[in-house]
Structures are given as C-alpha cells and as structure tokens.
C-alpha positions in Angstrom: 76.3 111.5 -35.6 77.3 109.7 -32.6 78.1 112.8 -30.8 74.8 114.2 -31.8 72.9 111.7 -30.0 75.1 112.0 -26.9 74.5 115.7 -26.7 70.7 115.2 -27.4 70.6 112.7 -24.6 72.4 115.0 -22.4 70.1 118.1 -23.1 67.1 115.4 -22.5 68.6 114.1 -19.1 69.2 117.6 -18.1 66.0 118.9 -18.8 64.6 115.4 -16.9 66.6 116.4 -14.2 65.9 120.0 -13.7 61.7 119.0 -14.1 61.6 116.2 -11.7 64.8 116.3 -9.9 67.1 113.5 -8.9 66.1 110.1 -9.7 65.7 108.2 -6.2 64.3 105.4 -4.3 61.3 107.5 -3.6 61.0 108.5 -7.6 61.8 105.0 -8.8 59.0 103.5 -6.4 56.5 105.8 -7.5 57.4 104.7 -11.6 57.1 101.1 -10.3 53.9 101.4 -8.7 52.8 103.3 -11.4 53.8 100.7 -14.3 51.8 97.7 -12.1 49.0 99.6 -11.6 48.5 100.1 -15.3 49.6 96.3 -16.5 47.3 95.3 -13.5 44.2 97.3 -14.7 45.0 96.1 -18.3 44.6 92.4 -17.2 41.8 92.9 -15.1 40.2 94.1 -18.4 41.4 91.9 -20.8 41.9 88.7 -19.3 39.4 88.7 -16.3 36.8 91.0 -18.0 36.1 92.8 -14.7 36.9 96.3 -15.1 34.8 98.6 -13.0 35.7 101.4 -16.0 33.8 99.7 -19.3 30.2 98.9 -19.5 31.0 95.0 -19.7 33.9 94.5 -17.8 36.0 94.1 -20.9 39.1 96.1 -22.2 38.1 99.2 -23.5 40.2 101.8 -25.2 38.6 105.0 -23.6 39.5 104.1 -19.5 43.1 103.0 -20.7 43.5 106.6 -22.3 42.1 108.2 -19.1 44.3 106.2 -16.7 47.3 107.1 -19.0 46.1 110.6 -18.6 45.6 110.4 -14.7 49.3 109.3 -14.7 50.4 111.9 -17.0 48.9 114.2 -14.7 50.5 112.7 -11.5 53.9 113.6 -13.1 53.0 117.0 -13.8 52.4 116.9 -9.9 55.5 115.9 -9.1 57.1 118.6 -11.6 55.1 121.3 -9.8 56.3 119.9 -6.4 60.0 119.9 -7.6 59.6 123.4 -8.7 57.9 124.4 -5.4 60.9 122.7 -3.5 63.3 124.8 -5.9 61.4 128.2 -4.4 61.3 127.4 -0.9 64.5 125.7 -0.6 63.2 122.4 0.8 62.6 119.2 0.0 59.2 118.9 1.3 56.6 119.4 -1.7 57.5 116.7 -3.9 58.3 114.0 -1.6 54.7 114.4 -0.3 52.9 114.4 -3.4 55.0 111.1 -4.5 54.0 109.3 -1.5 50.3 110.2 -1.9 50.8 109.1 -5.6 52.2 105.7 -4.4 49.3 105.0 -1.9 46.8 106.1 -4.4 48.7 103.5 -6.9 49.0 101.0 -4.3 45.0 101.5 -3.7 44.5 100.8 -7.1 46.6 97.6 -7.1 44.7 96.1 -4.2 41.5 97.0 -5.8 42.9 95.4 -8.9 43.8 92.4 -7.3 40.4 91.9 -5.2 38.8 92.2 -8.9 41.1 89.3 -9.9 40.2 87.3 -6.6 43.5 87.5 -5.1 43.8 87.7 -1.5 45.5 91.0 -0.4 48.0 90.5 2.4 47.3 92.3 5.2 50.6 94.5 5.4 49.8 96.3 2.5 46.6 97.3 3.9 48.1 98.6 6.7 50.6 100.2 4.3 48.0 102.6 3.0 47.5 103.9 6.5 51.4 104.7 6.7 52.0 106.1 3.1 49.0 108.5 3.9 50.3 109.6 7.1 53.8 110.0 5.8 52.7 112.2 3.0 50.7 114.1 5.4 47.3 113.4 2.8 44.2 112.7 4.6 41.9 113.0 1.4 42.2 109.5 0.3 41.2 108.1 3.5 37.5 107.7 2.7 38.3 106.2 -0.9 40.9 103.9 1.2 38.0 102.9 3.7 35.8 102.4 0.6 38.5 99.8 -1.1 39.5 98.3 2.1 35.5 97.2 3.0 35.0 96.0 -0.2 37.9 93.7 0.1 37.2 93.2 4.0 33.5 91.8 2.7 34.8 89.9 0.1 37.3 88.1 2.3 34.4 87.4 4.5 32.4 85.8 1.8 31.7 82.3 2.5 31.6 81.7 -1.3 34.8 83.1 -1.7 36.6 81.5 1.1 35.4 78.2 -0.8 36.9 79.0 -3.6 40.2 80.1 -2.3 40.7 76.3 -1.0 
C-alpha cells in the first residue's frame, strides 16, 4: 500500500514537472499571488460587501467560479509557455507569461485593497510598470492605468483622507 502511494505521488510529480517545468521562485511567486488575489476577492465580497463582480457587492458563487476558471486558464497558459519553451529550446515564453500573470494578479490585489479602503503603497504601483516591462507585455497598460487612476482619485478624495486618520 505504501509503495503504491509513493509510486502514485512520483507519477503525479513527474507529470507536474513535465507540464509546468521546475518549481522555482517565479512559479512560487505566481502561485502565491494567485492565492492572495482569490482570498482578497473573497474578503471584499464576504466581509466588505464591495465586490464589483456581483449585483449587490456581496459574495456570490458565480463570480467566484469565474475567478477560479480564469486562474485555471492562467495555469493553462503557463503549460503552453512551458511546452513552447521545450520546442524552441529556450527559457523565454513561460517566464514572460508568468510575469504577465503576476502583474495581473498584482493589479487585482491592489484593486481589492482599494475596495477595502486600504492605502496602496506607491512601490506596488511602480512595480506594475516593472512587471509589464519585464514580461514584454503592454496589453494590460490600459487596465493598469484605469485601476491606478481609480486609486489615485480615491487617494485624493478629502473625505477618504479624513477617514484614514
């Protein structure tokens, strides 16, 4: 029985490694950001009742399922990147995809913090630009500018500043 479990775990690990490549700091960071974003999105809806994804801002299973499906698709893109890197015998595509995913997760984490009324450190705002440049992706710039614009607008709101004191 124990040997069968060891063989099964080894097989799962081998498949995971072949699909995703090695578990490195970039993969770990992406995974942590995905989990944090999901947890913060849950808190925004369940505790703060300010989710932009539901009719009344409260927790609703449909947006949560959509969020999980989107995260699943992000992992599919990582698999695609890994396989393309195998084909071109370079380590280029997967890291670019992972930097992009980390950037989009960071955007969502920042947006969730803003919805909770938590001030966003300027270093995280600057990090969005760094991640976009590092990934070579500029498609998210408009979305990032929109989110950052909403945060800046909220930060300049005198009522908000009074509430933070």
